[in-house]
N, C-alpha and C positions, 0 to 999 in steps of 0.2 A: 599503543593504544588507537592510532589513528585508525589502522589496519581492522581494530575490532570495531570501532564507530562505523565505518564502510561496510563491515560485514552487517551491522545493524541496521545502516541504510538499503542497503542492497538486499533485496530478497524476491520473493515472488511477486512482489508488487510490481517490479521492474519488469519481470519476465512473463509471469501470468497476467497480471492485472492492467498493464500499460497497454500492451496491444490491441486488448480487447474492446477498452474504454476509446482508444483513438481511433478504431476503426467503427465502433457503434456510433459514434460523434460526428464521422466524417472526413478524418484527416487531419488537413489540413489546417481549416479554421479552428480546430480544437488545439493543434501543436501553436498557433498563436497564441491563444489564451495561455494555453499551458506555459509557454516561454515568458509572457507577461507576469504571470505569479511568482515564477521563479525569483525574478526579482523584486516584485512588489510585495511578494509575501513570504516565501520559504527563507531566502538568504536574510532579511531582517530579523525573521524571528527565530533562525539559529543563531546569529549573532546575539541576540538577545539569551537564548539558553545556554550557550557558553558562558556569557557574562554571568548569568546568575549562578551556573554551577561552579564556575571557579570561585566565586565570592562564598556562597552559603554550605557547599560540600553535603548536601541532603537531596531529599524528594521534594516532589511538588508541592504537597500538601502543606509541608513545614516552610517551605519556599515563601509561599504564598502568606502564611501568618507572619514570618519575618518580617517581608518587604510591605505588607499590606495592613498587619494588624489582625486579630482573632476572627472579628468579624466576617473576614474574607475568607475563612478557611475552606467554604464549600466550593470555591471556584478552584483550588489544588485538587480538591476532590474529585470535581466533575473531569478534570484533564485525567486524573488516574482511570476513573470510572471508563473513560472513553477508550484508553488504551486498553484496559482489561476486557471490555467489550469485544473489541478489535481482536485480541488476543484468543478471545474464544472460539471465533470462527477462524481465524488465521491458522490456527493450530492442525485445523480439519485441511488446510488446502497444504501445509506443511507434511500432512500427514501422506497425502496426493503424491506428493514427491517421493516418500518413503516406498510406496508401493509400486510407482513406474521406476523405481531404480531397482527395486528386485524384479519388476517383469523385463526390464531391459538385460539383467546378468540373466534369468531363465532363460532368455530368448522367445519369451510372448509377444515382444514388440521387435519391428513394426507389425501392426496385424494387417490381414490382406485388405479388409475394409475398413479405410480411415473413420476411426469414432467406434468400432465395434467394442475395443476393450475397454473403452471410456466409460461408454454407456453401461456394460457390465459390470464394472466396477462402481460406479455413480449408483446403482440401483441395490447395489447388495449391503450387506450389514459391515462390510471391510472398511469403509471409511470411520466407522465408529473405531473399530481395533486400531487404524493408524492414528486416527485423533489423538488417542491415548497414548501412542508409542511417540508421538511426537512431543507431546507434553511432558511424558517420563523422562526423556533425553534432556530436554531445556531444565527442568526444574532440578534434575541431578547436576548439570553443569553449574547453574546458578547456585546452587548449595556449595560448590567447590571453590568457587570465586572467579574471577575474571581474568586471573592469570592463565586457566587454561584455553578461554575462548580466543586471546591473543596468539597462544602456540598455535592452536590448530589453523587461526586467520590467515597465518603468513604462510601457510601452503594451499591451501584451498582457494581462498579468494582470488591470488592470483591466476591458479587455474580456470575457474569460473569466467573470469575476463577474457581471457585467451582465447576460451572455447567460444564464447559469444561472439568475438569478432571474427574467428575463424567460419563461424557457420553464417553471419551475415555475408561474409565475402562469397561463401559458397552460394547462398540464398540469390544473391543479385545476379548471379552469371546461369541460374537456370531460366527456361524456356518459359515467357510470361512474367519475368519478374518487374520489368518494366509496368506494368498495368499495376502490379504491388506498389511500386513507387508513386505512382502518380494517383494511386487512391490515397495514400499516407499523407503525401507532401501537397496534393492537388487543392486548391482552396475554392470552396463555395462561399462567396462574400455574404451572402444571406444568412447562413449560418450564424454567424457572430451576431445578429439579432436574437438569438435564443439564448434565455437566462439559464436554461439547464445546462447548457453547453459550458458557458463560463462557470457553473457551481459544478459540474465533472471535472474543469480543468483544474480548478482551486484543488478539489478533494484528491484527485490524484496527484497534484503537487505535493501534497501533504504527505499522503502517500508514499511518493518516491523518495521524499528527502527525510520523513521525520519531523518535519516542523509542525510544533505546536501539540507534540505528542508529551512531552516532556521526558523523551528519551534520551535527546540530547543533553539536557540538563544533569540526567542520573549518570551517564558516562563522563561528563566533563567533571562530575565531582570527584572522579579517580585522575585526573589529568594533573602533570605536573604544573607545580605554581608559575613556572617561567615559559610555559607554552606561549607561542603567538596566536591568540586567541582569533583575530582577526583572519589570517591566512587561513587557519584551519576551518573556519565558519563559512569562507569561501570556497575551498575547494572541496570541502563534503558534498553539499548539494549540487554542483556544478558537475564534477563527475560522475554524480550518481544520475542524474537526468541523460547525460551522454549515452550510460550504461542502458538506459530505458528505451532511448531513441535506436540506438543499436538494435536492441532487440525487439523493438517495433519494425525495424527494416526487414529482419531474419525471419519475423513469423508471416508478415503479409507477402512477402515477397515468396515465401514458400507455398501460401494459402493460393495465390494467383496462379502459381505453376502448375498446382496440382490437381484444383478443381476442375479447369475444362477438360482435364482428362478422366476425371469422375463423371461429370456430365457426359460425354461420349460414351462412357462404360454403362453409365444406367440408360443411356438411350437403347442399347442392343440386349438390356436385361429387365425388361418391366417388373419382374420379380423383386429385384434389388432397390427397385425405386421406391417401394414401401418404407424402407430404412431412412431415406432421405427426401419427405415429402417435399421440403422446401425449395427441392432443385428441380422440381417437376415444371416448372412455368420456363425455367433454360431448356429442359429438354424440349418441350412444346415449343421453343421457339429457335430450335437446330443447333442448340448450343452454346447461344450468344448470353454473354452474363453481362448484366449492366452494374453499375454501382449500387443501384435501389435494389435488386436482387441480393447481390452481396450482404448490404447492408442488414437485410430482412431475414437472411436466412444464415449463412456462415456467422456472420459478426452480429447476428440477434442477440438482445440483454439476456436471453436464456442459455447464451451459450458461452458460460463460464470455464468450460474446457479447452478452448480455443487453443493454448500452447500444447495442453497434453493430447489433444487430436491430430494436430499437424505438424510438431517437430518430431515424432518418431517416423513420419514418411521423407521429411529431407532426409534424415539419417539413414534411410534405403537407398538415396542417390551416392552416397559416398562409399569412397573404398575404405573397407576397414568400420563401415558405419555402425555396427555392433558396438565396438570399442569406444567410440567416439559418442554414442549415445550412451553407454555404461557411465562415461565420464561426464557427461552433461547433466544426467539424470542426479547423479551423485553430488557434483557440485552444487546443483539449484537445490537438493536437499539441505546442504551445508548452509547455502545461504539463506533458506527460509529459516531454519533452526536458529542461525546465531540473530536474525530478527527476532524470533519468537524468544530466545534467552534475554533480550533487551527487552521486550514486554514483561516477561515473567520477572525480572531484575527490577523494573520500575515499580509494578505492583507491592511487588514483595517489600521493596524500602521504606514503601507509606508505611506499612504496618512495623518495618524494623525502628522508625523515627518515632513510633506511636509507644515503642517500647517493648514489641514483642521479640523474642528471641529468634534468630536469622532462620534457622532450619526449619523450626515450627511456621513463620512468616510464608517460608518458598512452599513447603509442601502443602499450606492453607491455600495458597493461590493455585497452586497446580491441582488440585482436587475440584476448587470453585471453578476455575477456567473450564475443567474437564466437564464438569456439571452441565456448565453455561453453553457450552458447546455443543452438547448431544443433539439437540434439535436441529442447528446448521448440517452436523454429520449426516443426520438422517432425512433431512427436508430441503430439497432445492429451493421452494420458496423461500421455507425462514431464511436459508443460507442467503439469498440474494437481498432479502428485506433486510437482514442485520448489516451488510455491506453496504447499503444505501444509508440506513440511517444513520452508522455510526463514520463512515466517510464524510458526511454531511457534518455530523459534528465535530469534527477535526477544525473546521472553521469557527466554531464557537469556542472551541479550548484557544486556539491561536489568539482569537479577540480576546479571552480572558490573560492570557499571558503578557500582550500588548499594553492591556489595563495596569497590571502589577507594576510596569515601567511608569506608565504615566502618572501614577501616583506618586512616584520618586522624582519624576521629572528625566526625561529622555537625556538631557544636555548633560546632567549629572552622573548618570547611570554610564553614559557613553564614555567619559572621561574619566571615569574610576575603573570600570571594568573590561572596556575593548580597548583603549588606547593608551593600555598600561605600559609600563616601561619597557616591558619584554614582547609588545607586538612591535615588530619592524611596518608592517600595514598600518594604516590608520584608517578610522570611520570619520568622515565627513558630518557637517551639520545637516546634512539630507537625510541621515537617517533618524534623527530626531522628528522629521516631518513624516517620514515613513511610517515609523512608531506610532507616534503622536496622533496623526490624523489618516493617514492611508488605510492603514490596516483596517482601525475601526472602521472608517467608511466604506472599504471594500467588503466587508461582513455586512453591513447593515443594510448597504444600498442592494449587494446580492441577492440578501436574503428577502427582502422586500420586494425587489424585481420577479424573483423566483415565485413569491406567493400570487403576486398581480396576474403573472403569466398564466399558472399553474389552471385557473379557472377555467379558463377558454380552450386546454388541451386535455383537461381531465375530468369529467364529468363527477366523478368521484372524490375530488380532490381531497377532501374533508374526512375521507372514511377512515378511522383509526387502525383498521385490519387490513387496509391496503399493503401492497408489496413495497411499493416505490413511489409513494406519494407523498403530498405535504401533510395530510392528517395523521399517518402514522410516525413520522417524524416528530411532529410536534407531541403528540401523545406520549411519545417515549422519553420524549426531551422532557416533559411536565412532570413526568413520574419520577424520574432520577434527579431534576432539580429539586422536585417539593421534597423528596425524601432527605437530600442533602442538605436544605435548608434546615429543616426540623432537626437536624443531626449536628447543627454546626457547632453549636457550643461544645459539644461532645468533642468532636473533630477537633476543634481549636485547643481543646484543655489536654488531649493526649497528644498533640503534635507540637506542644512547647518542648525547647531543650529543657 
């Protein structure tokens, strides 16, 4: 089961999302905040979810009703909705891995011009087809049960981990890789004063580990009674974040090795420069690439295809690179699907807990996720908006999980569900403080700090139709929470045992 849970946690969030978020936020300063939140947010919440799953053996909605009473069913429903919203565009990303696996097998990759295949694919209708295919695979597996996931995870998860390590080692030996390492690990201390960096670091930590999604709670419901809860809860997020960091090294070293050669090539071919307008400044500067240029071009917030553009170029430097590329995208596709399976399982479990037959619940979730994901598959701004809004929402979902334990009492919960007889490792009283005080404080202070700062750097900060501003977050949060509060009595009634 732990391999299945690692498959749930390790996915495109580690290899697709982490490198670009770390790069966009300046590298080293982001990593400091990211590590802080691993210990101050992710591990404490995963301990909490393990304990809730072990005791209640149900999904988040029923768990909140059991722990806090029917008046608070909307909190569990919000956690489920956030995961379902992420699922609807995450399946789009999973679909990308399917297409790139096929392209690696057919020989369409690596393309002669970095990003050409990605651009052609992303602007076509194929993302919609691959989105449907990814959801179809995930719902079929969930309908059959978690046993299938465990059997496949035993083969492909070790393969993915091995390939990431091998490729990272290769990437650091490339010319220019040192610049990538300096970019990733170099610290601009002034960046730590930006609220958005901390917000991105917390969101990415939740993305990396699954903390606050309710995914761990659902999987823990299937674990054996005598599992070592504390050991599992510490190993899972720590191993997961090490994989993210290795993927960051792999991608950024590759980018810093290949982009200078691309700039030299563009200097000799003015017509080709039209495809890379962001690199024109570097060409004019005689090939000099500053961190600011990299952040505004290759690492811009609009470049969600960072891994898909540059990893095929790395394989082009390897003997037998095509074989490695096929294995890499195959394993990445599996990692994406195992994470997607966990999301489908969570949403389906909420309906099963409410009395809906399992197969009907799974099919309904799959259809609903496909429809919600259609705009993300066809529109880049919509995709970016959803990634931003529901990434921030993970902070609120994590806060709700902490409140559920605060109501019961952190000490009582810790002694009963974490430090039980079968846990060789024990959690100290500091966990009570982290869950009872530090997690709520982090959420409230960070949200308040972000609201305050955003007024100065975003003139349209309250525009509800913005892509990545405060207004779009508040508007969508208010809409979802308002509906759930109105339906709370019904949600609580159908979720009772």
